[in-house]
VOGU-3710 file (C-alpha; in Angstrom, 3 decimals, decimal comma):
1> maknpfygwt> 38,926/-32,409/-13,391  41,915/-30,248/-12,465  41,061/-26,952/-10,807  42,130/-23,835/-12,697  44,731/-21,720/-10,833  43,318/-18,640/-9,131  43,526/-15,835/-11,702  43,608/-13,041/-9,118  47,387/-13,222/-8,765  47,894/-13,030/-12,533
11> lllvfwavii> 45,513/-10,096/-12,689  47,436/-8,378/-9,898  50,551/-8,545/-12,095  48,593/-7,242/-15,111  47,203/-4,271/-13,194  50,652/-3,617/-11,722  52,128/-3,360/-15,227  49,358/-1,044/-16,468  49,886/1,354/-13,563  53,621/1,561/-14,237
21> lnfafptfgm> 53,291/1,960/-18,004  50,421/4,427/-18,097  50,228/6,166/-14,719  53,519/6,189/-12,833  55,673/7,559/-15,638  53,493/10,598/-16,474  52,621/11,309/-12,839  56,115/11,206/-11,375  58,202/11,647/-14,510  56,630/15,045/-15,078
31> svvntymaka> 58,612/16,380/-12,108  61,647/16,062/-14,390  59,995/16,697/-17,756  58,187/19,854/-16,635  61,336/21,241/-15,036  63,138/21,005/-18,396  60,043/22,350/-20,166  59,909/25,310/-17,772  63,545/26,165/-18,512  62,996/25,893/-22,272
41> mhldrkelgl> 59,870/28,078/-22,148  61,244/30,459/-19,472  58,377/29,764/-17,051  58,314/30,993/-13,456  57,668/28,676/-10,491  53,938/29,437/-10,369  53,552/28,481/-14,042  55,563/25,317/-13,385  53,163/24,428/-10,565  50,152/25,321/-12,711
51> aysafsvmag> 51,178/22,890/-15,471  51,436/20,042/-12,969  48,227/21,085/-11,214  46,314/20,952/-14,518  47,347/17,325/-14,875  46,795/16,337/-11,252  43,335/17,958/-11,041  42,133/16,165/-14,135  43,766/12,906/-13,071  41,312/12,867/-10,156
61> lpaplvglsi> 38,350/15,122/-10,930  36,787/12,716/-13,477  36,768/9,937/-10,858  32,925/9,894/-10,626  32,778/9,253/-14,374  35,481/6,611/-14,027  33,411/4,865/-11,348  30,321/4,968/-13,573  32,342/3,687/-16,535  33,647/0,764/-14,481
71> nrfgirftlv> 30,154/-0,192/-13,298  28,537/0,193/-16,733  31,220/-0,766/-19,265  33,726/-2,692/-17,177  37,290/-2,410/-15,959  38,911/-3,457/-19,252  37,013/-0,905/-21,358  37,886/1,865/-18,918  41,571/0,958/-18,916  41,841/0,730/-22,700
81> vgtlmvscgg> 40,186/4,104/-23,306  42,397/5,746/-20,671  45,645/4,329/-22,012  44,841/5,448/-25,546  44,058/8,953/-24,297  47,419/9,239/-22,508  49,210/8,006/-25,616  47,457/10,564/-27,825  48,145/13,296/-25,293  51,823/12,374/-25,223
91> llmvlwvhsi> 52,049/12,691/-28,998  50,390/16,115/-28,838  52,901/17,229/-26,199  55,634/16,316/-28,681  54,136/17,744/-31,855  51,918/20,660/-30,843  52,854/22,225/-27,498  54,944/25,405/-27,694  53,452/27,499/-24,859  52,331/27,059/-21,259
101> lqaililgii> 48,668/27,451/-22,278  48,949/24,638/-24,808  50,686/22,430/-22,232  47,935/23,088/-19,691  45,251/22,237/-22,252  46,820/18,917/-23,251  47,745/17,892/-19,703  44,321/18,914/-18,360  41,982/17,788/-21,126  43,648/14,631/-22,473
111> vgpgaamagt> 46,547/13,282/-20,391  44,959/13,897/-16,972  41,581/12,279/-17,749  43,405/9,409/-19,473  45,452/8,828/-16,342  42,211/8,930/-14,312  40,607/6,225/-16,446  43,707/4,026/-16,628  45,361/4,917/-13,343  44,856/3,306/-9,965
121> iapqvgmarw> 41,046/3,448/-9,623  40,100/0,602/-11,970  42,887/-1,723/-10,724  41,897/-1,006/-7,103  38,304/-1,918/-7,899  39,574/-5,093/-9,511  41,555/-6,044/-6,419  38,539/-5,352/-4,186  36,496/-7,747/-6,342  39,109/-10,484/-6,523
131> fhrkrafams> 40,316/-10,402/-2,903  38,542/-10,284/0,457  40,567/-11,898/3,223  43,839/-10,930/1,522  42,636/-7,521/0,330  45,158/-5,346/2,193  48,000/-7,529/0,953  46,820/-7,457/-2,672  46,083/-3,721/-2,613  49,486/-2,961/-1,100
141> illtasgigg> 51,351/-4,989/-3,718  49,290/-3,349/-6,472  50,141/0,163/-5,305  53,869/-0,584/-5,181  53,654/-0,043/-8,930  53,465/3,710/-8,343  56,608/3,781/-6,205  58,613/1,445/-8,410  57,434/3,192/-11,553  58,247/6,592/-10,081
151> faavpllnri> 61,677/5,418/-8,946  62,426/4,269/-12,490  60,746/7,189/-14,249  62,622/10,106/-12,683  66,237/9,106/-13,481  65,325/7,368/-16,756  63,470/10,349/-18,190  66,175/12,679/-16,907  68,747/10,549/-18,766  66,629/10,498/-21,947
161> iagaggnwrm> 66,212/14,274/-21,931  69,867/14,923/-21,087  70,920/12,548/-23,864  68,753/14,523/-26,286  70,515/17,763/-25,360  67,776/18,921/-22,975  64,897/18,219/-25,380  62,007/17,416/-23,019  59,809/16,226/-25,919  61,830/13,030/-26,224
171> awwymatmsl> 60,432/11,921/-22,854  56,883/12,240/-24,171  57,710/10,032/-27,185  58,790/7,406/-24,679  55,678/7,760/-22,490  53,274/7,696/-25,447  54,742/4,355/-26,540  54,479/2,921/-23,024  50,781/3,805/-22,859  50,133/1,968/-26,127
181> caalvavlfv> 51,768/-1,105/-24,583  49,503/-0,740/-21,535  46,428/-0,696/-23,793  47,509/-3,975/-25,400  48,101/-5,604/-22,004  44,636/-4,541/-20,815  42,908/-5,895/-23,940  44,585/-9,277/-23,688  44,586/-10,060/-19,970  42,071/-8,081/-17,875
191> kespaqlgql> 39,134/-10,053/-16,440  36,263/-8,311/-14,672  35,563/-10,545/-11,670  36,170/-14,056/-10,298  32,683/-15,088/-11,425  33,742/-14,539/-15,054  36,100/-17,512/-14,683  33,917/-19,506/-12,310  36,090/-18,616/-9,310  35,601/-16,961/-5,903
201> pdgsiapida> 37,551/-14,159/-4,186  40,952/-15,247/-2,781  40,623/-18,518/-4,710  38,280/-19,798/-1,991  36,102/-22,872/-2,338  33,308/-21,272/-0,257  31,677/-17,821/-0,382  33,311/-15,167/1,783  30,253/-14,920/4,026  30,106/-18,665/4,675
211> ptatgsqrpr> 30,948/-19,752/8,234  34,464/-21,046/8,775  35,515/-23,917/11,027  35,922/-21,501/13,921  32,809/-19,485/13,112  34,860/-16,387/12,379  34,319/-14,393/9,182  37,236/-11,959/9,408  40,747/-11,836/10,816  41,076/-10,841/14,444
221> gvykttdewa> 41,387/-7,094/14,904  40,464/-6,074/11,329  37,044/-4,771/10,295  35,753/-5,744/6,818  32,083/-5,175/6,181  29,873/-7,900/4,745  26,992/-5,412/4,255  25,953/-4,126/0,827  26,279/-0,367/1,273  24,409/2,099/-0,942
231> lgdvlksptl> 26,144/5,335/-1,936  23,568/7,407/-0,068  24,370/5,573/3,176  28,098/6,045/2,572  27,665/9,802/2,167  25,748/9,941/5,468  28,560/8,156/7,277  30,494/10,514/9,614  33,505/8,222/9,277  33,872/9,096/5,591
241> wllmptylgf> 34,078/12,811/6,381  36,645/12,208/9,104  38,846/10,409/6,584  38,598/12,991/3,806  40,553/15,841/5,500  43,572/13,560/5,820  44,200/14,306/2,128  45,241/17,816/3,209  48,370/16,454/4,835  50,113/13,554/3,127
251> fmgffiyvsh> 48,406/13,826/-0,286  48,713/17,575/-0,787  52,239/17,508/0,605  53,277/14,700/-1,714  52,147/16,478/-4,867  53,697/19,738/-3,723  57,005/17,950/-3,393  56,703/15,949/-6,625  56,109/19,163/-8,591  58,565/21,427/-6,716
261> gishleslgh> 61,026/19,077/-5,014  63,723/19,244/-7,664  63,499/23,044/-7,820  63,580/23,193/-4,003  66,726/21,064/-3,799  68,394/23,038/-6,576  67,679/26,226/-4,595  69,520/24,621/-1,642  72,595/24,129/-3,819  72,146/20,596/-5,176
271> tpaqaarsls> 72,693/19,696/-8,827  69,748/18,527/-10,998  71,162/14,981/-10,975  71,453/14,960/-7,158  67,929/16,339/-6,830  66,554/13,712/-9,223  68,267/10,915/-7,246  66,803/12,246/-4,002  63,309/12,313/-5,482  63,835/8,778/-6,779
281> vlllssligq> 64,724/7,630/-3,252  61,526/9,259/-1,992  59,433/7,394/-4,561  61,214/4,091/-3,980  60,801/4,496/-0,214  57,041/4,356/-0,700  57,603/0,609/-1,014  58,599/0,484/2,658  55,193/1,812/3,637  53,328/-0,352/1,158
291> ftvaglgdri> 55,088/-3,559/2,200  54,407/-2,668/5,833  50,700/-2,454/5,035  50,945/-5,684/3,025  52,370/-7,487/6,064  50,192/-5,948/8,761  47,060/-4,573/7,067  45,022/-7,782/7,298  45,942/-8,210/10,998  46,052/-4,676/12,471
301> elryifavaa> 43,293/-2,109/11,975  44,488/0,105/9,121  43,627/3,466/10,642  46,279/2,941/13,330  48,921/2,154/10,700  47,673/5,211/8,792  48,140/7,449/11,849  51,761/6,378/12,327  52,470/6,855/8,623  50,940/10,364/8,560
311> slfgvgiala> 53,213/11,372/11,440  56,221/9,984/9,573  55,352/11,982/6,461  55,017/15,137/8,570  58,488/14,603/10,037  59,920/14,012/6,564  58,555/17,154/4,925  59,767/19,236/7,868  63,258/17,741/7,454  63,169/18,640/3,735
321> tkavgpaaly> 63,387/22,331/4,641  66,948/21,731/5,912  68,118/19,224/3,286  71,474/20,972/2,798  74,512/18,828/1,973  74,708/15,373/0,348  73,931/13,445/3,546  70,659/15,349/4,020  69,227/14,261/0,671  68,041/10,864/1,913
331> pyaicmgsgf> 66,662/10,854/5,525  63,795/13,211/4,673  63,092/11,275/1,441  62,821/7,947/3,253  60,426/9,405/5,850  58,233/11,105/3,259  58,229/8,182/0,846  57,463/5,446/3,361  54,857/7,644/5,041  53,089/8,411/1,770
341> gacftclqti> 53,173/4,799/0,590  51,502/3,568/3,768  49,039/6,490/3,997  47,696/6,150/0,467  47,449/2,354/0,645  45,692/2,480/4,005  43,148/5,081/2,889  42,204/3,220/-0,293  41,922/-0,117/1,518  39,987/1,330/4,462
351> lsnyygpkvy> 37,302/2,618/2,091  36,906/-0,871/0,634  36,944/-2,534/4,069  34,402/-0,124/5,552  31,916/0,071/2,657  32,467/-3,081/0,533  33,519/-3,778/-3,081  30,108/-3,204/-4,693  29,929/0,519/-3,935  33,711/0,967/-3,939
361> plvlgitmpi> 33,979/2,416/-7,499  31,426/5,088/-6,611  33,103/5,827/-3,270  36,387/6,367/-5,103  34,470/8,531/-7,547  33,520/10,816/-4,651  36,717/10,766/-2,621  39,372/10,927/-5,342  38,196/14,294/-6,755  38,284/15,756/-3,252
371> gtilgaigpv> 41,826/14,532/-2,748  42,841/15,606/-6,231  41,496/19,132/-5,865  43,263/19,510/-2,533  46,416/18,019/-4,021  46,258/20,335/-7,039  45,877/23,458/-4,917  49,198/22,643/-3,292  51,639/23,024/-6,232  50,189/26,383/-7,297
381> tagwfydkyg> 50,157/27,661/-3,714  53,705/26,481/-3,100  54,852/28,159/-6,322  53,202/31,426/-5,259  54,925/31,236/-1,861  58,306/30,685/-3,491  57,873/33,533/-5,980  56,888/35,857/-3,128  59,235/34,762/-0,313  62,016/32,849/-2,075
391> tysqvffiia> 61,480/29,681/0,011  59,146/26,709/0,346  59,689/26,384/4,108  56,391/27,931/5,247  54,373/25,598/3,028  56,323/22,522/4,150  55,757/23,307/7,841  52,027/23,865/7,271  51,791/20,436/5,618  53,638/18,879/8,561
401> glcflsvill> 51,084/20,377/10,960  48,189/19,031/8,888  49,745/15,558/8,990  49,836/15,609/12,783  46,210/16,814/12,849  45,300/13,798/10,699  46,314/11,498/13,556  43,446/12,834/15,695  40,944/12,394/12,856  42,047/8,803/12,282
411> ilakpparsa> 41,612/7,898/15,931  38,024/9,149/15,668  37,300/7,402/12,322  35,883/4,153/13,699  34,314/1,567/11,351  30,750/2,617/10,427  27,600/0,513/10,663  24,906/0,765/8,011  21,433/1,502/9,325  18,934/-1,132/8,194
421> sggktasapq> 16,125/1,424/8,423  17,883/3,973/6,200  18,521/6,323/9,090  21,826/7,651/10,335  24,856/5,430/10,339  26,880/4,739/13,437  30,156/3,149/14,405  30,244/-0,583/13,855  31,118/-2,880/16,741  34,876/-3,326/16,890
431> pt> 36,091/-6,849/16,022  37,490/-8,783/18,914
//
């Protein structure tokens, strides 16, 4: 009997499409849409940041509920509900919103939670279930959807709005339709785990914990636990709490720039079209970081790649303060984009490698709200700084410093070992 092809690669493509259609366009396209909305409603920079923060907080804060939904109802159910919520929210942005308060309510109560349910969490859990030895590669390719989607979203939505005479609502018609398409894709093609199709992770013919010909269970130099961690043990792990503050650098800085980058570049004398192109380069450059992790993440311990990427992001956001003139629009964007792409991919994959796929949805449910809250504080704070001082420079330099501090934390964040007796966890032996 002919063996069925490994479905993990097909599922990777399915998840990739859902992230672009339902998550990347609202998340990154709002940098353009909200800028036009702010002009139409005569909003100040703090209100502009607040609208984006409402979305970004609620795109991460419900992560514990998303994790519970995945474990109880499944990945497909979670994705379908989330995509339908974003579509409904998009229609309400078109038909109902006429004030900043209404925008905050829709973005925070409907669109944000919908993006949480049908964003990157459920697909990441799927990749952790379907891949073990090739997990860093699969996760990296999956997360390129955000960069590619963002690269397409910014200029496309800018063109749609400009073609409609500056009517920002036309962009939401477009995004609502895309989310409906994502719901259909999820219904038709999402499978929960390899066991559902009688397959094993990576398309293997033996369980992942079975001895290989050489007796090795993991690639040289890369730690991937084979323990079944409980959430309580994860929360006692010092390594987890060394990783969490890294969100203060690359993650907070990224969302500050996504929400304020176009306004920042316009204040330096660039046109809206030039600013949108620069932001698109930043988002596309995330692919450099993600492909780097795809090529090296299953061979080199990810926290070292993470440390280099955090430094690169810090350099990029510092360069953004002096992005005056056409030639300066791209070096900072490439540094920030590639740094963010590698940082985010490394952090999400490290959590799976260190604690295993079984508890991974719940770990994301704890860590994503922390990152989201920190990320959401950034746009409002940056808007307040600009309204008070007329510049974003102080905020950008603070973020750069936090990125360099992250390097120290990552050096200390060694792989944890679960205590069999339920006591404190410790660092796991390093693979040789």
